[in-house]
C-alpha positions as CSV (number, residue, x, y, z in Angstrom):
1,M,26.4,9.9,-9.3
2,D,25.1,7.8,-12.2
3,K,24.9,4.8,-9.8
4,F,22.6,6.8,-7.5
5,I,20.3,7.4,-10.4
6,L,20.2,3.6,-11.6
7,L,19.5,2.7,-7.7
8,L,16.9,5.1,-7.6
9,E,15.1,4.1,-10.9
10,E,15.3,0.5,-9.4
11,F,13.7,1.3,-6.2
12,I,11.0,3.3,-8.0
13,L,10.2,0.2,-10.1
14,K,10.0,-2.0,-7.0
15,A,7.4,0.5,-5.6
16,V,5.3,0.4,-8.6
17,D,5.6,-3.4,-8.8
18,L,4.6,-3.7,-5.2
19,T,1.6,-1.3,-5.7
20,E,0.5,-3.1,-8.7
21,K,0.8,-6.4,-7.2
22,I,-1.4,-5.3,-3.9
23,L,-4.0,-3.6,-6.5
24,E,-4.4,-6.8,-8.3
25,S,-4.7,-8.9,-5.5
26,D,-7.4,-9.2,-2.7
27,V,-6.8,-7.0,0.1
28,E,-6.4,-9.4,3.4
29,A,-5.7,-7.9,6.8
30,D,-2.7,-9.8,7.6
31,K,-1.1,-9.2,4.1
32,L,-2.0,-5.7,4.6
33,D,0.2,-4.8,7.5
34,G,3.4,-6.6,5.7
35,F,2.5,-4.6,2.6
36,T,2.5,-1.2,4.4
37,S,5.7,-1.8,6.2
38,N,7.5,-2.7,3.1
39,R,6.2,0.0,1.0
40,E,7.0,2.6,3.8
41,R,10.6,1.2,4.1
42,L,11.0,1.3,0.3
43,F,10.0,4.9,0.0
44,L,12.3,5.9,2.9
45,V,15.2,4.4,1.0
46,I,14.0,6.4,-2.3
47,D,13.9,9.3,-0.2
48,Q,17.3,8.7,1.0
49,I,18.9,7.7,-2.4
50,S,17.2,11.0,-4.1
51,R,19.0,13.2,-1.5
52,Q,22.3,11.6,-2.6
53,V,21.7,12.8,-6.3
54,N,22.7,16.2,-7.5
55,W,19.9,17.0,-9.6
56,D,21.5,19.8,-11.6
57,D,24.0,17.0,-13.1
58,V,20.8,14.7,-14.2
59,P,20.0,15.2,-18.0
60,T,16.6,16.7,-18.2
61,E,15.2,13.7,-20.3
62,R,15.9,11.3,-17.4
63,R,14.5,13.8,-14.8
64,S,11.4,14.0,-16.7
65,E,11.3,10.1,-17.0
66,I,11.8,9.9,-13.0
67,S,9.2,12.4,-12.5
68,R,6.9,10.2,-15.0
69,Q,7.6,7.3,-13.0
70,I,6.5,9.2,-9.5
71,D,3.5,10.5,-11.2
72,Y,2.4,7.2,-11.9
73,I,2.7,5.9,-8.5
74,K,0.8,8.9,-7.3
75,K,-2.1,7.6,-9.6
76,L,-1.5,4.0,-8.3
77,D,-2.0,5.5,-4.8
78,E,-5.2,6.9,-5.6
79,K,-6.5,3.4,-6.8
80,L,-4.9,1.9,-3.6
81,M,-6.8,4.5,-1.5
82,I,-10.1,3.5,-3.1
83,K,-9.5,-0.2,-2.6
84,L,-8.3,0.4,1.0
85,Q,-11.6,2.5,1.8
86,E,-13.7,-0.3,0.1
87,F,-11.8,-2.9,2.3
88,Q,-12.5,-0.7,5.5
89,I,-16.3,-0.4,4.4
90,E,-16.4,-4.0,4.1
91,L,-14.4,-4.9,7.4
92,Q,-17.1,-2.4,9.2
93,K,-19.9,-4.7,8.0
94,D,-18.3,-8.0,9.0
95,I,-17.5,-6.3,12.4
96,E,-21.4,-4.9,12.6
97,Q,-22.6,-8.3,11.9
98,T,-20.5,-10.1,14.2
99,H,-21.8,-7.8,16.9
100,V,-25.4,-8.5,15.8
101,N,-25.1,-12.1,16.0
102,H,-23.3,-12.0,19.3
103,E,-25.9,-9.9,20.6
104,S,-28.7,-12.2,19.3
105,I,-27.3,-15.3,21.1
106,K,-26.3,-13.6,24.3
107,G,-29.8,-14.4,26.1
108,Y,-29.7,-18.4,25.4
109,N,-29.1,-20.3,28.3
110,L,-27.8,-23.6,27.1
111,N,-28.0,-25.2,30.5
112,D,-31.7,-25.8,30.2
113,V,-31.5,-27.5,27.1
114,K,-31.8,-31.5,27.5
């Protein structure tokens, strides 16, 4: 029983670490896919471990500490959502600019240039 709690705490810390690292770094499209996949798997493992725990046997102090860590992850998630929305807006601007540039050179006929 105690081993499941220790394992749960370890994976929660990994989730915090992973989320903090992406918040500190620049968001890049190629890294974003790997990050979300890893994070999703991590939370699936946390969910599976938490289902194995008999929460009635866990001391109140420990439950409150785990709850505090989960609340911290939720706060990090809010920051992450803001960062991802900013990335989305920036990416949309880049796509629009690329489209405008493409349209502006579309009419050039380079065969007439000598």
